C-alpha positions in Angstrom: 108.6 96.9 133.0 111.3 96.2 135.6 114.4 94.5 134.3 114.5 91.8 136.9 110.7 91.2 137.0 110.2 87.4 137.6 108.4 85.0 135.4 105.1 83.9 137.0 103.3 80.7 136.2 99.6 80.4 137.1 97.8 77.1 137.3 94.0 77.3 136.4 91.2 74.8 136.3 90.0 74.3 132.7 86.6 75.7 133.5 88.0 78.9 134.9 89.8 80.2 131.8 87.1 82.6 130.6 88.8 85.7 132.3 91.9 85.1 130.2 90.1 86.9 127.4 90.3 90.1 129.4 94.1 90.1 129.3 94.6 88.8 125.7 96.2 92.1 124.6 99.0 91.8 127.2 102.4 90.8 125.8 104.6 88.0 127.0 101.7 85.8 128.1 101.8 82.1 127.1 99.3 79.2 127.6 99.7 75.5 127.8 97.2 72.7 128.5 97.2 69.4 130.2 94.2 67.1 130.9 93.9 68.5 134.5 94.9 72.2 134.1 95.6 75.2 132.0 98.9 76.9 132.7 99.6 80.6 132.1 103.1 81.9 131.9 103.9 85.6 132.3 107.4 86.5 131.3 108.9 89.4 133.2 105.7 90.0 135.1 106.1 93.6 136.3 103.6 95.6 138.4 101.6 96.6 135.3 100.4 93.1 134.7 100.5 91.6 138.2 97.2 93.2 139.3 95.5 91.6 136.3 97.1 88.2 137.1 96.0 88.5 140.7 92.4 88.9 139.6 92.5 85.5 137.8 90.9 82.5 139.5 94.2 80.6 139.7 94.5 77.4 141.7 98.1 78.4 142.4 100.5 81.1 141.4 104.2 80.4 141.2 107.5 82.1 140.5 109.4 80.1 137.9 113.2 79.5 138.3 114.6 77.1 135.8 111.9 74.5 135.9 111.2 74.8 139.6 107.9 76.3 140.8 108.1 78.4 143.9 104.9 79.6 145.5 104.9 83.4 145.6 106.8 84.5 148.7 108.3 81.1 149.4 112.0 80.1 149.3 111.4 76.4 148.8 110.1 75.0 145.5 106.8 73.1 145.5 106.9 71.4 142.2 108.5 71.1 138.7 107.0 72.6 135.6 105.9 69.7 133.4 108.3 69.2 130.5 105.6 68.1 128.1 103.8 71.5 128.1 103.5 73.1 124.6 103.3 76.8 125.0 101.3 79.1 122.7 101.0 82.9 123.0 97.8 83.8 124.7 96.5 85.7 121.7 97.0 82.7 119.5 95.4 80.4 122.0 92.3 82.6 122.1 92.3 83.5 118.4 89.3 81.3 117.6 86.4 82.0 115.3 83.1 80.4 115.9 82.6 77.6 113.4 80.3 78.4 110.5 76.9 77.0 110.6 76.1 74.0 108.5 74.6 75.0 105.1 70.9 74.9 104.6 69.4 72.0 102.6 70.5 72.1 99.0 68.1 71.5 96.0 68.1 68.2 94.3 65.1 67.2 92.1 63.9 63.9 93.4 62.6 62.8 90.0 66.2 63.2 88.6 68.1 61.5 91.3 65.9 59.6 93.8 67.3 57.7 96.8 65.8 55.9 99.7 67.3 54.7 103.0 66.8 51.1 104.1 68.0 49.1 107.1 71.6 48.0 106.7 72.5 44.3 107.1 76.2 45.1 108.0 77.8 46.8 110.9 80.0 49.8 110.3 81.9 52.1 112.7 80.2 55.5 113.3 82.3 58.4 112.2 80.1 61.4 113.3 77.8 62.3 116.2 75.1 64.9 116.2 74.4 66.4 119.6 73.0 69.5 121.3 75.4 72.4 121.8 75.0 72.4 125.6 75.8 68.7 125.8 78.9 69.2 123.6 80.1 72.0 125.9 79.5 70.0 129.0 81.6 67.1 127.5 84.4 69.4 126.3 84.8 70.9 129.8 85.6 67.6 131.4 87.1 65.5 128.6 90.9 64.9 128.6 92.7 67.2 126.1 94.1 64.1 124.3 90.6 62.9 123.5 89.5 66.3 122.3 92.6 66.6 120.1 91.2 63.7 117.9 87.9 65.5 117.2 86.5 68.3 115.0 83.1 69.9 115.1 80.7 72.2 113.3 78.0 74.2 114.9 74.6 74.9 113.2 72.3 77.9 113.6 69.9 75.5 115.4 72.6 74.9 118.0 73.3 71.4 117.0 76.9 70.2 116.8 78.2 67.7 114.4 81.3 66.0 115.8 83.7 63.9 113.7 86.7 61.8 114.7 87.7 58.7 116.5 86.8 57.8 119.1 83.6 59.7 119.3 82.3 61.0 122.6 80.2 58.4 124.6 77.3 60.8 125.1 73.7 60.7 123.9 73.1 61.8 120.4 72.5 60.6 116.8 75.3 58.5 115.3 76.2 58.5 111.6 78.5 56.5 109.4 80.1 57.4 106.2 79.5 56.1 102.6 81.6 58.1 100.1 80.9 61.7 101.2 77.5 60.8 102.7 76.9 60.7 106.4 74.1 58.3 106.8 72.2 57.5 110.1 73.9 54.5 111.8 72.1 51.3 110.9 70.8 52.6 107.6 72.1 52.6 104.1 71.1 53.5 100.5 68.6 51.2 98.9 71.0 51.2 95.9 74.5 51.7 97.3 75.9 52.2 93.8 74.3 55.6 93.9 76.7 56.8 96.6 79.4 58.2 94.3 76.9 59.9 92.1 75.0 61.4 95.1 78.3 62.5 96.6 79.3 64.5 93.5 75.8 66.0 93.0 75.2 67.0 96.6 78.6 68.6 97.4 80.5 71.5 95.9 84.1 70.3 96.7 85.7 66.8 97.0 86.2 67.1 100.8 82.7 68.4 101.6 80.3 66.1 103.5 76.5 65.5 103.2 74.5 64.9 106.4 71.4 62.9 105.7 68.8 62.5 108.5 65.9 60.1 108.7 62.7 61.8 107.8 64.4 65.2 107.7 66.4 67.5 105.5 69.8 66.9 104.3 72.6 69.4 104.4 75.9 69.9 102.6 78.7 70.7 105.0 82.0 72.2 103.8 85.2 71.1 105.5 85.8 74.8 106.3 82.8 74.6 108.7 84.8 72.3 111.0 87.3 73.4 113.6 89.6 71.5 115.9 88.0 70.5 119.2 89.8 72.4 122.0 88.2 73.6 125.2 88.8 77.2 124.0 87.2 76.7 120.6 84.2 75.0 122.1 83.6 77.6 124.7 83.9 80.5 122.3 81.7 78.8 119.7 78.9 77.7 122.0 78.9 80.9 124.1 79.2 83.3 121.1 
């Protein structure tokens, strides 16, 4: 690589970052995100990497000098590189495993520990949202990064996504609120709320696991390890896997 090779900075639209996976093995590549764009920085970008960078669907390609951004071939800077960018190596940014599916329904003898859901007389804030995978992907592609950073999600084999965090996405889906470790359908509660601690212990394996209980359907124990942070990269790789 040439000694005096420049540092290039590419600005990409969030929905156009898929091709970055093709150059993940290249060294000295770093990524940062803002709400409007994904930035790729290539330190000492010699001829061996430039052809790969030129193939990317970049909105703009710059030569970086200090914090000034010069369009390639220009002698006058066009902008400043945002100071708030937090850079990660490309390999780290893309090193995402698809979330584990939620566990299948566990066994719990109804005659030993029965419970029934009834309409709740009090209002509670929903803490989880169950939505279809495609709808979650569509939301993640356009949501501000600061909103996504407050969310986590788990993907099931049935391509349903359980999203937790605050505030939850304002998209159609089924809302749940939490009682102990139980995620109950919003608007419903246990007929005997005092059972919540006992049910939580019996229906989970670890203290930080959750239990998703659906009206008229199966319930599932969900380990915390099934959840991953909601970033555009994690969502894309998980849904498109």
